[in-house]
C-alpha positions in Angstrom: 148.3 72.2 118.0 151.9 71.6 118.9 154.4 70.6 116.2 155.9 67.1 116.3 159.7 66.9 116.3 161.8 63.9 115.4 161.8 62.9 119.1 158.0 63.0 119.1 155.3 61.3 117.1 155.9 61.8 113.4 153.7 64.2 111.4 151.5 63.2 108.6 152.0 64.7 105.1 149.1 67.2 105.5 150.7 68.5 108.7 154.1 68.8 106.8 152.5 70.7 104.0 150.7 72.9 106.3 153.9 73.6 108.2 155.7 74.5 104.8 152.8 76.7 103.6 152.6 78.4 107.1 156.4 79.2 107.1 155.5 82.7 105.9 158.6 83.3 103.7 161.0 81.9 106.3 163.7 79.5 105.1 162.9 75.8 105.3 164.8 72.6 104.4 162.8 69.8 102.9 164.3 66.3 102.4 162.2 64.3 99.7 162.4 61.7 97.2 162.5 63.0 93.5 159.6 61.7 91.5 161.7 61.7 88.3 164.5 59.4 89.2 163.8 58.2 92.9 166.8 59.9 94.5 166.8 61.6 97.8 167.4 65.3 97.7 167.4 68.1 100.3 166.1 71.6 99.2 166.8 74.7 101.2 164.3 77.3 100.1 161.3 79.6 100.9 157.8 80.3 99.7 156.6 83.8 98.8 159.3 84.6 96.3 157.9 86.7 93.5 161.0 88.2 92.1 161.8 86.9 88.5 158.3 85.5 88.1 157.2 86.1 84.5 154.4 84.7 82.3 153.1 82.4 85.0 150.6 82.6 87.6 151.9 84.2 90.9 149.5 82.1 93.1 150.2 78.5 92.2 148.3 76.9 95.2 145.4 75.7 93.2 147.6 74.2 90.5 149.9 72.6 93.1 147.0 71.0 94.9 145.8 69.6 91.6 149.2 67.9 91.1 150.0 67.2 94.7 153.2 69.3 94.7 154.4 72.5 96.4 156.3 75.0 94.4 159.2 76.5 96.5 162.0 78.8 95.6 165.4 76.9 96.0 167.8 79.6 97.4 170.9 77.6 96.5 170.0 77.1 92.9 168.3 80.3 92.6 165.3 78.7 90.8 161.7 77.6 91.6 161.3 73.9 92.1 158.3 71.7 92.6 158.4 69.2 95.4 156.2 66.0 95.2 154.2 66.0 98.5 154.1 62.1 98.6 157.8 62.0 98.5 158.5 64.3 101.4 160.6 62.6 104.1 161.3 65.4 106.6 161.4 69.2 106.9 163.5 71.5 109.1 161.7 74.7 109.8 161.9 76.9 112.9 164.9 75.2 114.3 163.2 72.0 114.7 163.2 68.9 112.5 160.1 67.0 111.7 159.6 63.6 110.1 156.9 62.3 108.1 154.9 59.3 109.3 154.6 56.4 106.8 
């Protein structure tokens, strides 16, 4: 299935989540609304980082799905962050920007 870019039809949240999870460790940029204070933030990060993980499960997919979040390594802050899936606005991956449909 071809990916939707900003010029095409917006993607739904599940397509965006699949795009992030399918990034295979490549760098992605995700713009989202923070659940804690409602501010908009752009995170540049990647999945699949295992360095520095201690005392927590390495595969968070099941826990993330339960809480409707994605755990991603923020390469600018050098820390893991959780992105609230319903708050995702857009993603830039593979040189293309994709927006989320309402």
